[in-house]
N, C-alpha and C positions, 0 to 999 in steps of 0.2 A: 826363804821366808822363815823367821823364827818360830819354833815349835809354842803354841798357846799354852802355857803350864803354869798356873796362877795357883800360888798358896793362899787359901782363903783365910786370910788374916790381916789385920792392919799392921803394915810394916811400922818398924822402930824409925825414928826420925834419921835421915839421910841428908849429905848435902846435896844441894840440887844439881850439881855438876855430875854425881854418881847416879843421877836417876833420867829416864826415859818419861817425856811428856806427849801425851795424845789430846787432841783438840778435835773435835766434831761440831762444824757450823751447819744448822738446817734452818729451813725456813720458820719452824716452829719454837727453834730456842739453841742453845748451845749446852756442850757437857765437854769435860777434860778430866784427866786423870793422870796421876804419876806412879810410877811402878820402877822397881830397883831389883838386880840380883838376878840368878839362874837357879833355879825358876824363879820367874817374876812374882814378886810381893808388892802387891797393890797398896799404897799408903795413902793416897788423897784421890777423892773423886768427888765433882761439882757440876751441877746441872743448874740451868737458868733459863729465863726468857729476855728476848730482847726489849728495851726499853721503848721502842718504836718499830714499826714494821720492819722485818728485815730488808725487803728491797728497798726502803728508802735510806738505808745506812750505805755509804761508801765503805769499800775495805778499809780504808786508811781510819775511818771512824769506828768500825768495828774492832780494829785492833788494838785502837786506844783505848776504847770503852773496855775491852776485855781486862786490860792492864790495870784501869784505874780502879775496876772494880774488883779484881782479884789480884791483889799486888804480889801475889807467890809467883804469877807469871811473868815478871820482868827478872826472875832470875836466870842463870844461865845452865842449861839443862845438857847432857851428853846427847840426847838425840830428841829431837822435836818433829812430830809426825802430825800434819794438819789435813784433815778431809774435808771437802765441802760439797754439800749436795747441791747436784744440779739437774735441771729438767730437760737437758738435751745432751744425751751422748750416743755414741756409735762406735762400733769397730771395723775393722778393717785388717787384713792379715799384714804381717810385720814385712814378709817377704815382699808386698807390692808397693809398701810405704817408701815415700821420697818427700823430699821437701816439695810442698804446694799440693800434694795428693791429698793429704788429710783436710785440707780447707775446701777444696773441690767437691771431694766426697760429703764432707759434712753439709755444706751448703746444697748439694745434690739431695740429702736427705730434709733438711730443716727449713732450708732458704738461706738468704743472706743473713749473715751474721751483723746484728746491731746492736748495740749498747752492751757489747760482751765480746770475750776474746776467747780464742780456742786454746784448750790446755791438753797436753798430750801425756797420756801414761803409758810405758813400755809394760806390756804383759808378757815377759820373755817366756814363762812357764807354758802359755797357751800359745804362744809364737802370733800375738796381737796388738793392734795399739787401739787404745780407749781415745776417743777424740770427744774432750766434752767443750761446753761451752760455759767460761768461768766468768764472774763479775769482773770489770776491766778495773785492773792494777791490784787485783788479790794478791798476785805472787810478789809483786814489789812491796806492798804493805806487809806482808807476813815476813819478807826477808828482813825488813827494817826493825823489827822487833822481836824477832826470835834467831839465833844462831844454829847451825846444825840441822836445817829446816829441810823436810820435805813435803811438799804439797802433793795431794791428791784429789781426784775426785772420788768422792763416796763409793760409786760403784767399782772403782778400780779395786777399793780395799775390800769389797765385799766379792769380787772376781777372786781374789787371794784367799779369802774364806771358802768360796765355793770349790776351790780347789782340792781342799782338805775334805769334801762331801760327795765326790763323785760315787755314783753306784758301780759297785765292782762287776755287777752283772750286765745281761745284756738290755735290761729294762730301761725305757727312757725315763728320765727324769726332768723336773721343770722346778726352780726357783722363782718364786714371785714377792719382790720387796717394792712395799707400800712406805711412801715418804710423801707427806702431805698429800697434793691431788696429783701424785707422779707414781707411776707403777713401772719398774724396771724388770724384766723376764729374761730368765737364760735358761734354755733348753740344751740338755746334754744327754749322752749315750755313751757308755762304756768308757768313761774317762776323756770323751771327746766332747768339745762345745758344738752345738749345732746353730745355735743362733742367739742373739742378744738384742733386745728391742726395748723402747721406752715409749711411755704411751701417759697421756693426760685422762685421768679418771675422774667422773663426776659423783659416781655412786657405786654402790658395791656392785650392781649391774654389769658396769660397764669391765669390773674385775674379772667376772666369771666368762663374760664374753670374749675378752682378749684370751684368757686361759683355755677356752673351748677352741678359738680359731687357731691357736699354736699348736694345741694337742695334735692335730690333723688325724683324727680317728683313733689315735692311741689312748692309752687308759694309763698316762705316765705316773710317777710318785711325785707329788707336789709337797713343795717345803714353801711355806708361808714366812714372812718376816715382817719387820718393819714398825712404823710409828705414823699412824693416820688414825682419824675419827672414823674412815672406812673400815677399818680391821677388822672388828668383830663381826660386822653383818658379811664382809668379804668373806672370811673364813667359814661361815654358816652356808652363803650360797655355794662356794665350791664343794662342801661336802655333800651337797645335792645332787653333784653333776660328776664326782669322781671318787673313785672307791678307796684312794689312800691318799689323805691330806694329812700333813703333819706339820708343827711349827717348827722353825729352826731355833735350837736353842744354843745356849752357849755352852762351853767346857766347865764355865764357872757357876752352876746353878744355887750353889749354897752362897753365892756372894751377898744375896738379899737379907742375910741376917743382920745386916748393918742398916737401920732404919733409913740413913741418907742415902744409901745406895739403892735400897728397895725402891724408893720413889722415881728413880729413873725407868722409863717406860723400857720393855725388854728389848725392843726392837732397836731403841737408843743404846742401850748396853751391847748389844752383838756388835753393832757398827764401831763403837767406841773401844772394844776391845781388840776387834778386828783391824783397828786403826793403830793400836798401840803396837802390834805386833808386825804391820806391814814394812816391807822392804823395798 
């Protein structure tokens, strides 16, 4: 994975073929940014909402609408990373993965796959496979519109982001990521992933419940991130039960100096920057 090292300034205009493009699709909206150079210089960042409900849009409609609304997306880029938020993801060890196993294990956890197709992200640094339910045709539709494309489940790039935040001590840590009405939870200790789970959450009490359930009588260091109407109240609720609750921040805190960038929710910015540097 590339080291996330951003110069906090708008970059000079460069040919698209020399730039990297990152796109994030969530149930609440979308964002994308371009960057070039080493260290990366962010040159453009956009965010917006869907014209209709996200789940009513087919992947081909999403890609066509994005390029029609933002003509700069029609250019050819050196690298395009696309992250899609998923409500259903699970992991299994790479050592036991084989063709067919991923589907069987996924359906054991979530039930039969309907109106979705499974997507696999290999997380080699952790030696696990992330299996996620993607909208049918997302990979094909994206490949028809973008060259040099890498498609990720959003939690796959958060796995890579988390890999740089491991606690160096013996204390157990927990990362909670809110996305719309979905909660992803990573539990780790001493640079080792202990568990990963996803849950549907309807209110902040659900977030607190799952955090306590997975803490297993420990007092882990909690990191909270994401973009959801549940975020603020969930943060307050967790602080009542855990002694150390922090918000996962970006390495580019000063990026908010630009008004158009500061309008992007912090959780979305974290995900977008992680997507830009995913490998």
